[in-house]
N, C-alpha and C positions, 0 to 999 in steps of 0.2 A: 867157476872156484867148485873144486866137491867138498862131500859131507864135510871130510875130518876140517877143510880149513876153513870151511863157516864156519862148524861149530867156534872152530879157534878165534875165530872172530867174534862172535856169537861171548862167548865168551870176555873176553876185554868188554865188551861192550855194554854185558852185565856187568862186570866188576865197574863199567864206570860210573853204569847206573847209581852201580849200592854206595859208592865213593860221594858225587851227593846228594844223595838223602843222607849221609852219613854224616856229610857238612848242615841239610839246615837245622839240626841242634843245636849247634852249635853258632849260627846266625844269632837263634832266637833268644840263647843265652848270653850270647852279646848283646841282644838289644833287652833283656832282664836288665843286663849289671849298669848296662846306658840310662837305664831308665831311671835306677835305684841307686847313683854316684857312685856305684862300689869300681872306684881305677884299678884298685892292686887287686884283682885277680883277670884281670885282660889283658894283663901283658900274657900267663901263662896259657887263656885261653888263646888269645890268636899264636902261641904259637904251635896250639893244638891247630889251628885251620890253616894256618902252614904246609904240618905235613899232610895237611887230609890232603892240600892244592900239592904237592907234590910228589902224592898218589897216583891222581887227577894226566898230572901233565905224565908220569909217564907213561900211563895206559894211554892218553894220546897218543904220545910217541910211539908205541906198540901200533895203537893200531895205523897211522900213516906210517910206516915200513910196510903195514902188511900191504896195502890200499898199492903204496909202491909198490910194490912185488907183484902186484896183480895187473894192476890198472896200467903204473906211467904216473900217476898223481894220486894226488893229496885229497881223499873223495871226502865230502862232505858226506850225512847220511842222504841224501836225497839221492846225490852223486850212486851211494848205494841199494837205494830201494833203484833206483834206475839199471844201473849193470848189471845188479843182479837178479834183478824182478823179470829181467828177460831171458835171464835162465831158468827160473827157478821160481814161480806164482807162491811156493811154502816162504824162498826166503825172502820176496817181496814180502807175505804176513807177516813173516818176523822183524824185519827189519823196519818194519811201517810203526808195529803195537814198541817194539825199543825206542825211534823216534821222536814219539808221543811223552814218553814217561820221558825222555831229556828234554823235548821244550814244554814240559810243568812244571819240573822240577826246577828245571834252567829261567821260566817268570817266578817262582815262589821265591827263588833264592836273590833274585834281580832286584826285588819288591825287598827283601829282609835287609839285602846290605843298601838302598837304598834308604831306606830306613833308619840301617846304625848312622849312614851317611850325615842324615841328616841329624838324630843326637846330640853327632860330636863336635857338628859346628855348632848347634846349640850350646852345647858341653865348655864350648871356646870361648863363647860370646861374652856366656853366666862368666867362666874364669876371669875375664878381660872385665871384665865393670867390678869385681873386688877387689882384682891386683891397680884400677883404678882410684876405688876407692881408699886403698889402704895407703896406694902412694905417696895420693893428697891427703890422708888424715898425717902425712909424717914429713911432708914436705917441709922447708920450713914460707916462716911467713913474712916473708920479706916485700912482698907483693905488697902489701897493705898498706908501706909509706907515704903519706904527700908526698911533692918539692920543698919540702920547709923540712922534713926529716922526724915529721911527725907523725906517729900510726892514726890509719881514717880509722877510727871508727864510729860505729854508724850508735852508739847509746847517746850521741848527741842529738841524734834527729829527733832523739824526743823532745825538745828543751824548744819551748819556744823566741828565744834568745839563743842566733849561735857564736857566738865570739872562739876567739882565745886569749886564752888572756896569758 
């Protein structure tokens, strides 16, 4: 791969790293919104995350096309380091540095995403419990009747003598 093509590849990888780095504050903001139960702002934030993810997907496709063109396969960063590093030690060093950056940011994004998923699960549990309480409060009290068609109240349990009159 000549230097001009290699620089194009590096530009794609650098743009991908930048997009991942721009995604991190969005995930952090989402975490704060979830912690403070501000669900109204989540839709707009999720749209930003989806848009950034679409940019990353396009960059990945560009990198895939380039690796298919030169190596007849979709190369991972490790593959690129191995294939291009054999040609030029400078290529190997530049790609290795970028791989470390990508791995670091992806680890951070994975952690943030997992935390957000757990916060969402917790929110769902709390919401379900609140709904159960509301439903129970408004449910008909038909189950309190005994076999004789009278209401079973436990107010009589305080009396010494319990007889139906």
